[in-house]
C-alpha positions, 0 to 999 in steps of 0.5 A: 122413248126418245132415241128410237122415235128420233131415228124414225123422224130423221130417216122418214121425214127430215131427209125431205127438208133442208139440213137446217131442219135436221140440225135443229131436231138433232140439237133438241134430241141431243140436249134431251138425252144429255139432260136425261143422263145428267138428271138420272146420275146426279146426287139430288141432295141426299142427306147421309143417314146417321149410321156409319159409314156416312154418319157424322158425330163426335169421334169415338162416341156411340151412335144414336141407334147403338146407344138406344139399343144398349140402354133402352130404358133411357128416354130419347130427347127427341120424343117429338116427331116435329118441331115448330120453328118461327122463321121467315114470317111463319112457323116452319115444321121441322120433322124428325126422321126416325129412319135416318135419325136426323132432324130434317131441314126445311123443305126436306123429305124422306124418299121411300124409294131411295130410303134417304132424306132429300133436300128440297124434295120434289118427287121421285121419278120412276122414268129416270130412276132418281129423285128430283130435288135440290141438286138436279132440279134445274137439269130436270127442267132442261130435260122437260123443255128440250123434250117438249121442243123436240116433240112440238118441232118434229110434229109440226114438220111431220104435219107439213110433210104429209100436207106437202105429199098430199098436195103433190098427189092431188096435183099429179093425179087430179084427185079430190083432197080427201082421196089425195090425203088418204094416199099420202098417208099410205106413202108416208107410213113412217111419218104417220107412225111418228105423229101418232106416237107424238100425239100419245106422249105430247099431252104427258110431256107438255102437261108436265112441263107446264106444271113444273113451269108453274112450280118454278114461278111460284117457288114450290115443289110437287111434294108441297103442292100435293101436301098443301104445305103453304095453304094454312096459312096461305103464305109461302116464305120462299116466294120472292118474285117470278124473276128471282124464283127462276134465278134461284132454280136455274142459276144458283151455285150448286152445293157440294155433296154430303157424301164423300167418296174419299173417306174409307168405308167402315163396317163399324156401326157402333161408334162415329168415325167421321167428325163434322168439324174435321174440315173446320179444324183443318181450315182454322188450324192450318195457318197456326200449324205453319207458324208453330212449325216455323217456331220449331225451326227457330228453336232448332237453330237457337238451342243446342241439342241437349238444351233442345231435348230438355226444353221439349221434354219439359214443355211437351209442345213439340215432339221432335217432328213437324206438327200436323193434323194427324197429331193429337197434340197439334189439334189440342194446342190449336183449340186452346 
C-alpha cells in the first residue's frame, strides 16, 4: 500500500520535476516504511502472563493456577473482578485479569488478539499485526504523519503535473480547456491512477492522523474514548496540558521490556522459576559480596591453615570459595 504507489509516482510523475521533488518524496516514503517496520516489530508493552516460563513469584512456590486446581475447595482471595483505588484526584478502577492472573495497572487492558495484557493499551492494528500501546505509540504517530505527508505531497505534485500537461496541449493544439484536459488525462495515465488511489486512501489515513492528534493533545487512548472511561466523572487525571501531553508521548524514556530472552524457558507450569527480586538482590548485595570476599582474603592471610579451617567450620560463613549470588549462604547473609 505504500511501496508500489510510491514507485508509480516516481516513474510517472516525479521524473518530470526537479530532483528536490523526488528527494522529498523519498524521504517521506522511507520514513513511513521505517516507522511501519519499527511499530510492527516493537513490544508494545506486554505484561507477562503469570504462567511459566514468564511468571514471576517466590522461587519454588506453586503457581496460582496450579494451587487453585490442586485445592479447588479453597476460595481465591481475588474474588472481586475490579478494585477502586483513590489516586490522582479520582477513583481508578483496577481490574483483575482472569486470563493472565494479574491485577492490571491503570490504563492497561487485555488484547483479545494477542491474548496478553498491554500497558497503556490504545488498540490492536490489523494492518501492522501488532498492538499499539505504551512502548510503540510514538512510532505509530510517526508512521501516520509521514504517510499523511507523503500522500498530500504526492497528490499536490500529481495535480500540478496534470495541469501542466493540459496547458501544454492547449497551447500547442489550440484546443478548449476541457478537451485539452481530457487529452492530458490520456497521456498521464500513471499519474491519474496514482491520484485515484491517493483519494481513496487519503480520507482514512488523514482521518486517523487527525483523530490520534486529538488523542495525544487530550492525553487519551482509543480504548478510553470508545469506552468513555473519563466521562463519569468528566475528569482525566493523566491530562496535563498540550505541551506536556505531547512531550510525554514523543520524548519519554522508553521502559525496558517485561520479557527477558536471557532467561531459559521451561515447561514447568507448577512452580515459579523467576523471582521478581532477583535483580534487586543483585544490586543490593553486590557491594556487600565484594566486602565479604575482601574480608575472606584477610582471614586467608592472617590465619594458618588449621586455624582457618576450624574457624570457617565453626562460623559457617565462608565455604572455602568466593561468595557469589549463586551461593545460597551469601544471599541469606545479605538479607540479615
